[in-house]
N, C-alpha and C positions, 0 to 999 in steps of 0.2 A: 723763417728758415730755421730748421732744426740742425744744430751742430752737436755731434756726439763726441765728447771729450775722450781722447785716447783711442778713438776708432782707427783701425788700420785699413787703408784702401789696398786692394790687390795690385800687385805689380803688373805693369803692362806686359801682355804676352808678346814675345818676339816672334813675328811671322816671317818665315823665310820666303822671300819673293823671288821667283824664278825670272831671271832676266830674259827678255825676248832675244832670240838669236837674230843677229843681223849679219848678212854676208858682207865681206870686204869687196867693194865695188871697184873694178878696174876698167878703165877705158883705154883704147889704143887709137891714136890719131896720127895723121900724116898725109903727105901729098899722094897723088895717084902714083902707084908703082914704088911706094916706100917700103913695102914688105909687111904691111899690117896683118894680112891673112896668115903668113908664115909665123909671125911672132905670136899671134893668138893661138895657133896650133901648138907652138912650143910651150906657152904658158899653161894651156890646158893639160898637156902631157906631164909637164913638170909638177904641177900642183896635185895631179891625181897620183903620181908616184909617192907623194907625201901623205896620201890617204885623205886628201881634202875632197869634198864634193864640189863640183864645178858646173856652172851653167854658162853657155856662150850664146850671145845674140849679135845681130848686126843691124846697123841703121843705114838707110831706112829699110824696114823689113821685119822678119821674124814673127809676124802675125799675118793672117790671111789678108787683112785690109792693108797692112803695111807693105806686103809684097806687091799688091796691086798699085799702090802709090809709087813704089820703087820703079816699077816698069814705066810709069808715066814720066817720072823724073829723068830716067836714063835713056829714054827713047829719043834717038837722034832726029826723028821726024817732028818732034815737038819744038820746033825752032821758035815759035811765037810765045812760048811760055815766059811770062814776065817774071822779073826778079821777086816781086811781092807774092805772086802765085807760087813760085818756087819755095819761098820761105814758109808760106802757109801749109804747103804739102809736107815739107819736112817736119814741121811742128805737129801736124795731124798724125803722121806715122809714129812720131815719138810718144805722143800722149796715148795712142792706142797700145803701144808696147808697154808703157808704164802701167796703165790701168788694167790691161789684160793679163800681163805676165810678170813684169819686173817687180811690182810691189809685193806680190806673193813670193816670188823666188828670192828676194832679198831677205826674207824671213826663214827660208827653208834650206838654203845652201851656204857653204862656207865662203865660196867665191863666186861672184858673177862677173863675167867679162863681156864687154860690148865693143864691137868694131864701130867706132865713132859714137859720139853723143853730142851734147850741146856745144862743145868747143868748135866742132866743125861748122855749126850754124853761125856762131860768132865770127868765124874766119871767112867762110865761103860767102855767106849772104851779107853779113855785117860789114866785113872789111873789104873783101875782093869785089863784091858787087855794089858796095857803097851805100847799103841801107842804114848803116850806123845805129843810132840810138833806138830806133824802133825794134831792131833785132835784140838788143840788150834787154829791153822791157819784155818782149815776147818770150825770150828764153827764160827769164825769171818766172814768168807766169806759167808757162806751159811745160816746164820741167817738173812741175807739181811737187817741189821740195826735194826731188831726188838729185843727189850730187855725187860724183865719183870720189872715192877715197884716194885713188892714185891714178894718174894718167901718164901713159907713155907717149911721147911725141917722137915719131921716127923722122929724123931730119935728114933730108937728102936734097940735092939741087933739083930744080924743076926739070932740067934737061935730062939728068940721069934717070929720074923717076919715070918720065914719059918714054924713055928709050927702052924700058923694061916691059912696056905694055904691048899687047898684040892688037886685036881689034878694039877700037875705042868707042865708048858710049858718049852720050850728049855732054856730060861734064868733062870727061877726059879729052874731048875734041876741041875744047876751048883753046884760044891762042896761048903760046908760051908765056906771054906777058901776064896773063891771068894766073897761071900756075906759079910764076915767080912772086906775084903779089900774095898768093896764098902762103908761100913760105915766109914772107915778111910778117904776115899776120900771125902765123903760128909762133914764130920766134918772139914777137912782141907780146903775145898772150902768155907764153911760157915765162918770160921775164917778170910779168905781173903776178904770176901764180907759181913761184918757185917751189913752194912746199908741196904742192899737189902735182904739178906737171914736171916730169923728168924728161930731159932731152936725150935721145939716143942717136948717136952717129950712125945713120943707116946707109952710108956711102960704101961701106966695105962688104965683106962676106956675111952670109947669114950666120955662120958660127960666131963671128965677132959680135953681131947684133944680139944673139942669144946670150953671150957672156955678159954684155952690158946690162941686158934686161934682168938676168938672173941675179947679178950683183946688187942691183937696186931693190929687187923684190925681196931678197933675203934680209935686207935691213928692216923690212916691215914684219 
């Protein structure tokens, strides 16, 4: 090996690496009739007034395949749909959304907002329908590494939420006891994930719900 005494090696060149843009991913969860759609419209308007680019999705849906799956899941005629089949259909719609749109848009927008995501699966199928651990495992696998940065859970009593609905779909038509169990599940999940899941009192007026949502969002 040749060693040159006194030789100077060039200093390493500092290369400026551009960080990949990643959207802030917000999900909105809640019981039927909790006001999710209204809050998402508010978030969309509010963020756009701050000159942020925003993309909004819903689950299940937002893709051609996802919307077809949605119709199957919500159709009241599908009374024999088993709990496991229901789980698989929700997972299928989610992976389609992630692979077809979400992965790309998380790189191209400032904010991505989704009406429901994997927390709904954990609560609806895992807790209320009693599928338990299999749902936890499935969610970990089929969320494909995508996780919300912030989740708003709109908390309202099951009776109040259902009273706000008009014509009900297959899920909304389930007994009051089921919807009460959903609320228990969401509150339990919120306590386990306090940093990510923020509970909003959705029992009052929309204006009050918007104020709570905005106050939390501005902290981020």
